C-alpha positions as CSV (number, residue, x, y, z in Angstrom):
1,A,12.7,84.9,-2.8
2,L,12.1,81.1,-3.5
3,D,12.2,81.9,-7.2
4,K,15.8,82.9,-6.9
5,L,16.9,79.7,-5.1
6,S,18.5,77.0,-7.2
7,T,16.9,74.4,-4.8
8,Q,13.3,75.6,-5.4
9,H,12.3,72.3,-6.7
10,L,13.3,70.6,-3.4
11,Y,10.8,72.9,-1.5
12,H,7.1,71.9,-1.7
13,P,5.0,73.4,1.0
14,T,2.2,70.9,0.6
15,Q,4.2,67.9,0.6
16,V,3.8,65.8,3.6
17,E,6.5,63.4,5.0
18,I,5.4,60.2,6.9
19,V,7.0,60.1,10.5
20,Q,7.7,56.8,11.9
21,S,8.0,56.4,15.7
22,N,11.3,54.6,15.5
23,V,12.8,57.7,13.7
24,V,11.3,60.0,16.3
25,F,12.7,57.8,19.0
26,D,16.2,58.3,17.5
27,I,15.7,62.0,17.3
28,S,14.3,62.3,20.6
29,S,17.1,60.3,22.3
30,L,19.7,63.0,20.8
31,M,17.7,65.6,22.6
32,L,16.4,64.0,25.9
33,Y,18.4,61.0,26.9
34,G,20.5,61.9,29.9
35,T,19.2,65.3,30.1
36,Q,17.3,67.1,32.7
37,A,15.9,69.9,30.6
38,V,15.0,70.5,26.9
39,P,16.1,73.9,25.2
40,V,12.6,75.6,23.9
41,R,13.6,75.6,20.3
42,L,14.3,71.9,20.4
43,K,11.1,71.3,22.4
44,I,9.0,73.0,19.5
45,L,10.7,70.6,17.0
46,L,9.9,67.5,19.2
47,D,6.4,68.9,19.7
48,R,5.8,69.0,15.9
49,L,7.2,65.4,15.6
50,F,5.1,64.2,18.5
51,S,2.1,65.8,17.2
52,V,1.8,63.3,14.3
53,L,2.2,60.3,16.5
54,K,-0.3,58.3,18.5
55,Q,-0.3,59.3,22.3
56,E,0.8,55.8,23.3
57,E,3.9,56.1,20.9
58,V,4.8,59.4,22.3
59,L,4.5,57.9,25.9
60,H,6.6,54.9,25.0
61,I,9.3,57.1,23.6
62,L,9.3,59.5,26.7
63,H,9.3,56.6,29.2
64,G,12.2,54.9,27.3
65,L,14.1,58.0,27.7
66,G,13.4,58.4,31.4
67,W,10.8,61.3,30.9
68,T,7.1,61.5,32.0
69,L,4.6,63.4,30.0
70,R,4.3,65.7,32.7
71,D,8.0,66.5,32.7
72,Y,8.2,66.7,29.1
73,V,5.4,69.3,28.9
74,R,7.0,71.3,31.7
75,G,10.2,71.1,29.7
76,Y,12.5,69.8,32.4
77,I,12.5,67.1,35.1
78,L,12.0,68.2,38.7
79,Q,14.7,67.0,40.9
80,G,14.2,66.2,44.7
81,Q,10.5,65.7,44.6
82,T,9.3,64.1,47.8
83,R,6.4,61.9,47.4
84,V,3.5,62.7,50.0
85,S,2.4,59.6,52.0
86,T,-1.4,59.3,52.5
87,Q,-1.0,56.8,55.3
């Protein structure tokens, strides 16, 4: 099928693009800022982007958008959590 495409020269399965954390932040902000949940397909895309960043970069991006890593892994932010006091 790729032989029939006129844009075949644009597709290189072995070519890797460098991902910069500031670009991932911009993309993440479009998906996460002001939201309480992330659709599964968008989360898969973010997972792919986050997988090439350092963990501290991912945490910084999530924190800047109001998400914790736990919320992101779950796919949504829990509302109305009560904190248990150990006093």
